BAGU-607987 format. One record per residue: residue in one letter; residue number from 1; x, y, z of N, C-alpha, C in turn. Coordinates in nm, 2 decimals. Layout:
REM residues N
code=A&pos=NUM&n_xx=X&n_yy=Y&n_zz=Z&ca_xx=X&ca_yy=Y&ca_zz=Z&c_xx=X&c_yy=Y&c_zz=Z;
...
***
This chain:
REM residues 108
code=M&pos=1&n_xx=-12.06&n_yy=14.04&n_zz=14.30&ca_xx=-12.17&ca_yy=14.00&ca_zz=14.21&c_xx=-12.12&c_yy=13.87&c_zz=14.13;
code=F&pos=2&n_xx=-12.22&n_yy=13.80&n_zz=14.08&ca_xx=-12.19&ca_yy=13.68&ca_zz=14.01&c_xx=-12.25&c_yy=13.69&c_zz=13.87;
code=Q&pos=3&n_xx=-12.18&n_yy=13.62&n_zz=13.77&ca_xx=-12.24&ca_yy=13.61&ca_zz=13.64&c_xx=-12.36&c_yy=13.52&c_zz=13.65;
code=S&pos=4&n_xx=-12.46&n_yy=13.54&n_zz=13.57&ca_xx=-12.58&ca_yy=13.46&ca_zz=13.58&c_xx=-12.56&c_yy=13.32&c_zz=13.53;
code=I&pos=5&n_xx=-12.49&n_yy=13.31&n_zz=13.42&ca_xx=-12.46&ca_yy=13.17&ca_zz=13.37&c_xx=-12.32&c_yy=13.18&c_zz=13.30;
code=L&pos=6&n_xx=-12.24&n_yy=13.08&n_zz=13.33&ca_xx=-12.11&ca_yy=13.06&ca_zz=13.27&c_xx=-12.10&c_yy=12.92&c_zz=13.22;
code=I&pos=7&n_xx=-12.03&n_yy=12.91&n_zz=13.10&ca_xx=-12.01&ca_yy=12.77&ca_zz=13.05&c_xx=-11.87&c_yy=12.75&c_zz=13.04;
code=S&pos=8&n_xx=-11.82&n_yy=12.63&n_zz=13.09&ca_xx=-11.68&ca_yy=12.59&ca_zz=13.08&c_xx=-11.68&c_yy=12.44&c_zz=13.04;
code=N&pos=9&n_xx=-11.60&n_yy=12.42&n_zz=12.93&ca_xx=-11.59&ca_yy=12.28&ca_zz=12.89&c_xx=-11.73&c_yy=12.21&c_zz=12.87;
code=K&pos=10&n_xx=-11.82&n_yy=12.29&n_zz=12.81&ca_xx=-11.96&ca_yy=12.24&ca_zz=12.78&c_xx=-12.04&c_yy=12.20&c_zz=12.91;
code=K&pos=11&n_xx=-11.99&n_yy=12.24&n_zz=13.03&ca_xx=-12.07&ca_yy=12.22&ca_zz=13.15&c_xx=-12.13&c_yy=12.35&c_zz=13.19;
code=L&pos=12&n_xx=-12.25&n_yy=12.34&n_zz=13.24&ca_xx=-12.32&ca_yy=12.47&ca_zz=13.28&c_xx=-12.29&c_yy=12.49&c_zz=13.42;
code=I&pos=13&n_xx=-12.25&n_yy=12.61&n_zz=13.45&ca_xx=-12.22&ca_yy=12.66&ca_zz=13.59&c_xx=-12.30&c_yy=12.78&c_zz=13.61;
code=S&pos=14&n_xx=-12.39&n_yy=12.78&n_zz=13.71&ca_xx=-12.48&ca_yy=12.89&ca_zz=13.73&c_xx=-12.46&c_yy=12.95&c_zz=13.87;
code=N&pos=15&n_xx=-12.45&n_yy=13.08&n_zz=13.87&ca_xx=-12.44&ca_yy=13.16&ca_zz=14.00&c_xx=-12.33&c_yy=13.11&c_zz=14.09;
code=M&pos=16&n_xx=-12.22&n_yy=13.06&n_zz=14.04&ca_xx=-12.11&ca_yy=13.01&ca_zz=14.13&c_xx=-11.98&c_yy=13.09&c_zz=14.12;
code=L&pos=17&n_xx=-11.96&n_yy=13.17&n_zz=14.02&ca_xx=-11.84&ca_yy=13.23&ca_zz=14.00&c_xx=-11.85&c_yy=13.39&c_zz=14.01;
code=P&pos=18&n_xx=-11.74&n_yy=13.45&n_zz=14.05&ca_xx=-11.74&ca_yy=13.60&ca_zz=14.06&c_xx=-11.75&c_yy=13.66&c_zz=13.92;
code=D&pos=19&n_xx=-11.80&n_yy=13.78&n_zz=13.91&ca_xx=-11.82&ca_yy=13.84&ca_zz=13.78&c_xx=-11.69&c_yy=13.92&c_zz=13.74;
code=K&pos=20&n_xx=-11.59&n_yy=13.92&n_zz=13.82&ca_xx=-11.46&ca_yy=13.99&ca_zz=13.80&c_xx=-11.34&c_yy=13.89&c_zz=13.82;
code=C&pos=21&n_xx=-11.23&n_yy=13.93&n_zz=13.75&ca_xx=-11.11&ca_yy=13.85&ca_zz=13.77&c_xx=-11.07&c_yy=13.85&c_zz=13.92;
code=S&pos=22&n_xx=-11.00&n_yy=13.75&n_zz=13.96&ca_xx=-10.97&ca_yy=13.73&ca_zz=14.10&c_xx=-10.84&c_yy=13.81&c_zz=14.14;
code=I&pos=23&n_xx=-10.77&n_yy=13.87&n_zz=14.05&ca_xx=-10.65&ca_yy=13.94&ca_zz=14.08&c_xx=-10.66&c_yy=14.08&c_zz=14.13;
code=T&pos=24&n_xx=-10.58&n_yy=14.11&n_zz=14.23&ca_xx=-10.56&ca_yy=14.25&ca_zz=14.28&c_xx=-10.42&c_yy=14.29&c_zz=14.24;
code=E&pos=25&n_xx=-10.41&n_yy=14.40&n_zz=14.17&ca_xx=-10.28&ca_yy=14.45&ca_zz=14.13&c_xx=-10.26&c_yy=14.59&c_zz=14.18;
code=H&pos=26&n_xx=-10.15&n_yy=14.61&n_zz=14.25&ca_xx=-10.11&ca_yy=14.74&ca_zz=14.31&c_xx=-10.23&c_yy=14.79&c_zz=14.40;
code=G&pos=27&n_xx=-10.29&n_yy=14.70&n_zz=14.47&ca_xx=-10.39&ca_yy=14.73&ca_zz=14.57&c_xx=-10.53&c_yy=14.75&c_zz=14.51;
code=K&pos=28&n_xx=-10.54&n_yy=14.74&n_zz=14.37&ca_xx=-10.67&ca_yy=14.76&ca_zz=14.31&c_xx=-10.72&c_yy=14.63&c_zz=14.24;
code=P&pos=29&n_xx=-10.85&n_yy=14.59&n_zz=14.27&ca_xx=-10.90&ca_yy=14.47&ca_zz=14.21&c_xx=-10.92&c_yy=14.49&c_zz=14.06;
code=C&pos=30&n_xx=-10.89&n_yy=14.38&n_zz=13.98&ca_xx=-10.91&ca_yy=14.38&ca_zz=13.84&c_xx=-11.06&c_yy=14.39&c_zz=13.81;
code=V&pos=31&n_xx=-11.10&n_yy=14.48&n_zz=13.72&ca_xx=-11.24&ca_yy=14.49&ca_zz=13.69&c_xx=-11.28&c_yy=14.41&c_zz=13.56;
code=N&pos=32&n_xx=-11.19&n_yy=14.34&n_zz=13.50&ca_xx=-11.22&ca_yy=14.26&ca_zz=13.38&c_xx=-11.30&c_yy=14.14&c_zz=13.42;
code=P&pos=33&n_xx=-11.39&n_yy=14.10&n_zz=13.33&ca_xx=-11.47&ca_yy=13.98&ca_zz=13.36&c_xx=-11.38&c_yy=13.86&c_zz=13.35;
code=P&pos=34&n_xx=-11.41&n_yy=13.75&n_zz=13.42&ca_xx=-11.33&ca_yy=13.63&ca_zz=13.41&c_xx=-11.34&c_yy=13.57&c_zz=13.28;
code=E&pos=35&n_xx=-11.22&n_yy=13.52&n_zz=13.23&ca_xx=-11.22&ca_yy=13.45&ca_zz=13.10&c_xx=-11.18&c_yy=13.30&c_zz=13.12;
code=F&pos=36&n_xx=-11.12&n_yy=13.27&n_zz=13.23&ca_xx=-11.07&ca_yy=13.13&ca_zz=13.26&c_xx=-11.10&c_yy=13.09&c_zz=13.40;
code=I&pos=37&n_xx=-11.13&n_yy=12.97&n_zz=13.42&ca_xx=-11.13&ca_yy=12.90&ca_zz=13.55&c_xx=-10.99&c_yy=12.85&c_zz=13.57;
code=V&pos=38&n_xx=-10.93&n_yy=12.88&n_zz=13.68&ca_xx=-10.80&ca_yy=12.84&ca_zz=13.72&c_xx=-10.81&c_yy=12.72&c_zz=13.81;
code=S&pos=39&n_xx=-10.74&n_yy=12.61&n_zz=13.77&ca_xx=-10.75&ca_yy=12.49&ca_zz=13.86&c_xx=-10.62&c_yy=12.42&c_zz=13.86;
code=V&pos=40&n_xx=-10.61&n_yy=12.32&n_zz=13.96&ca_xx=-10.49&ca_yy=12.24&ca_zz=13.97&c_xx=-10.54&c_yy=12.10&c_zz=13.95;
code=I&pos=41&n_xx=-10.48&n_yy=12.03&n_zz=13.85&ca_xx=-10.52&ca_yy=11.89&ca_zz=13.82&c_xx=-10.42&c_yy=11.79&c_zz=13.88;
code=V&pos=42&n_xx=-10.47&n_yy=11.71&n_zz=13.97&ca_xx=-10.38&ca_yy=11.61&ca_zz=14.04&c_xx=-10.44&c_yy=11.48&c_zz=14.02;
code=G&pos=43&n_xx=-10.37&n_yy=11.40&n_zz=13.93&ca_xx=-10.43&ca_yy=11.27&ca_zz=13.90&c_xx=-10.56&c_yy=11.28&c_zz=13.83;
code=A&pos=44&n_xx=-10.66&n_yy=11.21&n_zz=13.89&ca_xx=-10.80&ca_yy=11.22&ca_zz=13.83&c_xx=-10.88&c_yy=11.33&c_zz=13.89;
code=D&pos=45&n_xx=-10.82&n_yy=11.40&n_zz=13.99&ca_xx=-10.90&ca_yy=11.51&ca_zz=14.06&c_xx=-10.86&c_yy=11.65&c_zz=14.00;
code=E&pos=46&n_xx=-10.95&n_yy=11.74&n_zz=14.01&ca_xx=-10.93&ca_yy=11.88&ca_zz=13.97&c_xx=-10.98&c_yy=11.97&c_zz=14.07;
code=Y&pos=47&n_xx=-10.90&n_yy=12.07&n_zz=14.11&ca_xx=-10.94&ca_yy=12.16&ca_zz=14.22&c_xx=-10.94&c_yy=12.30&c_zz=14.17;
code=M&pos=48&n_xx=-11.06&n_yy=12.37&n_zz=14.17&ca_xx=-11.07&ca_yy=12.51&ca_zz=14.12&c_xx=-11.01&c_yy=12.60&c_zz=14.23;
code=V&pos=49&n_xx=-10.93&n_yy=12.69&n_zz=14.18&ca_xx=-10.87&ca_yy=12.78&ca_zz=14.28&c_xx=-10.90&c_yy=12.93&c_zz=14.25;
code=G&pos=50&n_xx=-10.96&n_yy=12.96&n_zz=14.14&ca_xx=-11.00&ca_yy=13.10&ca_zz=14.11&c_xx=-11.04&c_yy=13.12&c_zz=13.97;
code=V&pos=51&n_xx=-11.06&n_yy=13.25&n_zz=13.93&ca_xx=-11.09&ca_yy=13.28&ca_zz=13.79&c_xx=-10.99&c_yy=13.40&c_zz=13.76;
code=T&pos=52&n_xx=-10.96&n_yy=13.41&n_zz=13.63&ca_xx=-10.88&ca_yy=13.52&ca_zz=13.58&c_xx=-10.91&c_yy=13.56&c_zz=13.44;
code=C&pos=53&n_xx=-10.87&n_yy=13.68&n_zz=13.41&ca_xx=-10.89&ca_yy=13.73&ca_zz=13.27&c_xx=-10.76&c_yy=13.70&c_zz=13.19;
code=Q&pos=54&n_xx=-10.77&n_yy=13.72&n_zz=13.06&ca_xx=-10.66&ca_yy=13.70&ca_zz=12.97&c_xx=-10.53&c_yy=13.78&c_zz=13.01;
code=K&pos=55&n_xx=-10.55&n_yy=13.90&n_zz=13.05&ca_xx=-10.44&ca_yy=13.99&ca_zz=13.09&c_xx=-10.36&c_yy=13.93&c_zz=13.20;
code=H&pos=56&n_xx=-10.42&n_yy=13.87&n_zz=13.30&ca_xx=-10.35&ca_yy=13.82&ca_zz=13.42&c_xx=-10.32&c_yy=13.67&c_zz=13.41;
code=K&pos=57&n_xx=-10.35&n_yy=13.60&n_zz=13.30&ca_xx=-10.33&ca_yy=13.46&ca_zz=13.29&c_xx=-10.18&c_yy=13.42&c_zz=13.32;
code=Q&pos=58&n_xx=-10.09&n_yy=13.48&n_zz=13.27&ca_xx=-9.94&ca_yy=13.45&ca_zz=13.29&c_xx=-9.90&c_yy=13.48&c_zz=13.43;
code=I&pos=59&n_xx=-9.95&n_yy=13.59&n_zz=13.49&ca_xx=-9.92&ca_yy=13.62&ca_zz=13.63&c_xx=-9.98&c_yy=13.51&c_zz=13.72;
code=V&pos=60&n_xx=-10.10&n_yy=13.47&n_zz=13.70&ca_xx=-10.16&ca_yy=13.37&ca_zz=13.78&c_xx=-10.08&c_yy=13.24&c_zz=13.77;
code=S&pos=61&n_xx=-10.04&n_yy=13.20&n_zz=13.65&ca_xx=-9.97&ca_yy=13.08&ca_zz=13.63&c_xx=-9.84&c_yy=13.08&c_zz=13.71;
code=G&pos=62&n_xx=-9.77&n_yy=13.19&n_zz=13.70&ca_xx=-9.64&ca_yy=13.21&ca_zz=13.78&c_xx=-9.66&c_yy=13.20&c_zz=13.93;
code=K&pos=63&n_xx=-9.77&n_yy=13.26&n_zz=13.98&ca_xx=-9.80&ca_yy=13.26&ca_zz=14.12&c_xx=-9.84&c_yy=13.12&c_zz=14.16;
code=M&pos=64&n_xx=-9.91&n_yy=13.05&n_zz=14.08&ca_xx=-9.95&ca_yy=12.91&ca_zz=14.11&c_xx=-9.83&c_yy=12.82&c_zz=14.13;
code=Q&pos=65&n_xx=-9.73&n_yy=12.84&n_zz=14.04&ca_xx=-9.61&ca_yy=12.76&ca_zz=14.04&c_xx=-9.53&c_yy=12.79&c_zz=14.17;
code=I&pos=66&n_xx=-9.52&n_yy=12.92&n_zz=14.21&ca_xx=-9.46&ca_yy=12.96&ca_zz=14.33&c_xx=-9.53&c_yy=12.89&c_zz=14.45;
code=L&pos=67&n_xx=-9.66&n_yy=12.90&n_zz=14.46&ca_xx=-9.74&ca_yy=12.84&ca_zz=14.57&c_xx=-9.72&c_yy=12.68&c_zz=14.57;
code=Q&pos=68&n_xx=-9.71&n_yy=12.62&n_zz=14.45&ca_xx=-9.68&ca_yy=12.48&ca_zz=14.45&c_xx=-9.54&c_yy=12.45&c_zz=14.51;
code=N&pos=69&n_xx=-9.44&n_yy=12.53&n_zz=14.47&ca_xx=-9.30&ca_yy=12.51&ca_zz=14.52&c_xx=-9.30&c_yy=12.53&c_zz=14.67;
code=Q&pos=70&n_xx=-9.38&n_yy=12.62&n_zz=14.73&ca_xx=-9.38&ca_yy=12.64&ca_zz=14.87&c_xx=-9.47&c_yy=12.54&c_zz=14.94;
code=G&pos=71&n_xx=-9.54&n_yy=12.45&n_zz=14.87&ca_xx=-9.62&ca_yy=12.35&ca_zz=14.93&c_xx=-9.76&c_yy=12.40&c_zz=14.98;
code=K&pos=72&n_xx=-9.80&n_yy=12.52&n_zz=14.93&ca_xx=-9.92&ca_yy=12.58&ca_zz=14.98&c_xx=-10.04&c_yy=12.53&c_zz=14.90;
code=I&pos=73&n_xx=-10.02&n_yy=12.48&n_zz=14.78&ca_xx=-10.12&ca_yy=12.42&ca_zz=14.70&c_xx=-10.07&c_yy=12.29&c_zz=14.64;
code=P&pos=74&n_xx=-10.15&n_yy=12.19&n_zz=14.61&ca_xx=-10.10&ca_yy=12.06&ca_zz=14.56&c_xx=-10.02&c_yy=12.07&c_zz=14.43;
code=D&pos=75&n_xx=-9.92&n_yy=11.99&n_zz=14.42&ca_xx=-9.84&ca_yy=11.98&ca_zz=14.30&c_xx=-9.94&c_yy=11.91&c_zz=14.20;
code=G&pos=76&n_xx=-9.93&n_yy=11.96&n_zz=14.08&ca_xx=-10.01&ca_yy=11.91&ca_zz=13.97&c_xx=-10.01&c_yy=12.00&c_zz=13.85;
code=K&pos=77&n_xx=-10.08&n_yy=11.97&n_zz=13.75&ca_xx=-10.09&ca_yy=12.05&ca_zz=13.63&c_xx=-10.18&c_yy=12.17&c_zz=13.65;
code=I&pos=78&n_xx=-10.14&n_yy=12.29&n_zz=13.62&ca_xx=-10.22&ca_yy=12.41&ca_zz=13.63&c_xx=-10.31&c_yy=12.42&c_zz=13.51;
code=G&pos=79&n_xx=-10.44&n_yy=12.42&n_zz=13.53&ca_xx=-10.53&ca_yy=12.42&ca_zz=13.41&c_xx=-10.60&c_yy=12.56&c_zz=13.40;
code=F&pos=80&n_xx=-10.63&n_yy=12.60&n_zz=13.28&ca_xx=-10.71&ca_yy=12.72&ca_zz=13.25&c_xx=-10.82&c_yy=12.67&c_zz=13.16;
code=S&pos=81&n_xx=-10.94&n_yy=12.67&n_zz=13.20&ca_xx=-11.06&ca_yy=12.64&ca_zz=13.12&c_xx=-11.13&c_yy=12.77&c_zz=13.08;
code=K&pos=82&n_xx=-11.15&n_yy=12.78&n_zz=12.95&ca_xx=-11.21&ca_yy=12.90&ca_zz=12.89&c_xx=-11.35&c_yy=12.91&c_zz=12.93;
code=L&pos=83&n_xx=-11.39&n_yy=13.03&n_zz=12.97&ca_xx=-11.53&ca_yy=13.06&ca_zz=13.00&c_xx=-11.60&c_yy=13.14&c_zz=12.89;
code=K&pos=84&n_xx=-11.73&n_yy=13.12&n_zz=12.88&ca_xx=-11.81&ca_yy=13.20&ca_zz=12.79&c_xx=-11.93&c_yy=13.25&c_zz=12.86;
code=A&pos=85&n_xx=-11.95&n_yy=13.38&n_zz=12.88&ca_xx=-12.07&ca_yy=13.43&ca_zz=12.94&c_xx=-12.19&c_yy=13.43&c_zz=12.85;
code=V&pos=86&n_xx=-12.30&n_yy=13.39&n_zz=12.91&ca_xx=-12.42&ca_yy=13.37&ca_zz=12.83&c_xx=-12.53&c_yy=13.45&c_zz=12.91;
code=G&pos=87&n_xx=-12.60&n_yy=13.54&n_zz=12.84&ca_xx=-12.71&ca_yy=13.61&ca_zz=12.90&c_xx=-12.85&c_yy=13.57&c_zz=12.85;
code=T&pos=88&n_xx=-12.95&n_yy=13.61&n_zz=12.92&ca_xx=-13.08&ca_yy=13.58&ca_zz=12.88&c_xx=-13.18&c_yy=13.69&c_zz=12.93;
code=D&pos=89&n_xx=-13.28&n_yy=13.71&n_zz=12.85&ca_xx=-13.38&ca_yy=13.81&ca_zz=12.89&c_xx=-13.51&c_yy=13.74&c_zz=12.91;
code=C&pos=90&n_xx=-13.51&n_yy=13.61&n_zz=12.93&ca_xx=-13.64&ca_yy=13.54&ca_zz=12.94&c_xx=-13.70&c_yy=13.55&c_zz=13.09;
code=I&pos=91&n_xx=-13.62&n_yy=13.60&n_zz=13.18&ca_xx=-13.67&ca_yy=13.61&ca_zz=13.32&c_xx=-13.70&c_yy=13.75&c_zz=13.35;
code=H&pos=92&n_xx=-13.82&n_yy=13.78&n_zz=13.38&ca_xx=-13.86&ca_yy=13.92&ca_zz=13.41&c_xx=-13.92&c_yy=13.93&c_zz=13.55;
code=G&pos=93&n_xx=-13.90&n_yy=14.04&n_zz=13.62&ca_xx=-13.96&ca_yy=14.06&ca_zz=13.75&c_xx=-14.05&c_yy=14.18&c_zz=13.75;
code=N&pos=94&n_xx=-14.14&n_yy=14.19&n_zz=13.85&ca_xx=-14.22&ca_yy=14.30&ca_zz=13.86&c_xx=-14.22&c_yy=14.34&c_zz=14.01;
code=Q&pos=95&n_xx=-14.29&n_yy=14.45&n_zz=14.05&ca_xx=-14.29&ca_yy=14.50&ca_zz=14.18&c_xx=-14.33&c_yy=14.40&c_zz=14.29;
code=D&pos=96&n_xx=-14.42&n_yy=14.31&n_zz=14.25&ca_xx=-14.47&ca_yy=14.20&ca_zz=14.34&c_xx=-14.36&c_yy=14.10&c_zz=14.38;
code=D&pos=97&n_xx=-14.25&n_yy=14.10&n_zz=14.30&ca_xx=-14.14&ca_yy=14.01&ca_zz=14.33&c_xx=-14.05&c_yy=14.06&c_zz=14.43;
code=F&pos=98&n_xx=-14.06&n_yy=14.18&n_zz=14.47&ca_xx=-13.96&ca_yy=14.24&ca_zz=14.57&c_xx=-14.02&c_yy=14.25&c_zz=14.71;
code=I&pos=99&n_xx=-13.93&n_yy=14.23&n_zz=14.80&ca_xx=-13.97&ca_yy=14.24&ca_zz=14.95&c_xx=-13.89&c_yy=14.36&c_zz=15.01;
code=Q&pos=100&n_xx=-13.96&n_yy=14.44&n_zz=15.08&ca_xx=-13.89&ca_yy=14.55&ca_zz=15.15&c_xx=-13.87&c_yy=14.52&c_zz=15.29;
code=I&pos=101&n_xx=-13.76&n_yy=14.54&n_zz=15.35&ca_xx=-13.73&ca_yy=14.51&ca_zz=15.49&c_xx=-13.70&c_yy=14.65&c_zz=15.55;
code=D&pos=102&n_xx=-13.78&n_yy=14.68&n_zz=15.66&ca_xx=-13.76&ca_yy=14.80&ca_zz=15.73&c_xx=-13.66&c_yy=14.78&c_zz=15.84;
code=M&pos=103&n_xx=-13.54&n_yy=14.83&n_zz=15.82&ca_xx=-13.43&ca_yy=14.81&ca_zz=15.91&c_xx=-13.45&c_yy=14.88&c_zz=16.04;
code=K&pos=104&n_xx=-13.54&n_yy=14.98&n_zz=16.05&ca_xx=-13.56&ca_yy=15.05&ca_zz=16.18&c_xx=-13.62&c_yy=14.96&c_zz=16.28;
code=N&pos=105&n_xx=-13.69&n_yy=14.85&n_zz=16.24&ca_xx=-13.76&ca_yy=14.77&ca_zz=16.33&c_xx=-13.67&c_yy=14.66&c_zz=16.40;
code=F&pos=106&n_xx=-13.55&n_yy=14.65&n_zz=16.35&ca_xx=-13.45&ca_yy=14.55&ca_zz=16.40&c_xx=-13.37&c_yy=14.62&c_zz=16.51;
code=K&pos=107&n_xx=-13.36&n_yy=14.57&n_zz=16.63&ca_xx=-13.28&ca_yy=14.62&ca_zz=16.73&c_xx=-13.18&c_yy=14.52&c_zz=16.78;
code=N&pos=108&n_xx=-13.06&n_yy=14.55&n_zz=16.80&ca_xx=-12.96&ca_yy=14.46&ca_zz=16.85&c_xx=-12.95&c_yy=14.46&c_zz=17.00;
***
């Protein structure tokens, strides 16, 4: 699932990011909401590589440095941009907005 609206560095990002931290720890995905966009800054370019929560920020930073040393991601400054979730109740739906698909009619 995705957050409806996320704001990072005063830029609006809509329906583009996961609603949970990107980290899997001991085989279990983190259920915390993302608090940071993780990116690599190379010169004038910035490459987003994931999202993380505060709890996993240091772990992600260490893993990013390892991946840079192995040449798997570009060398550059590792950036963490703070996210702020914003919700709205101005969009409402009703039964006419939903479409039902009868899966029994589809045959492979």
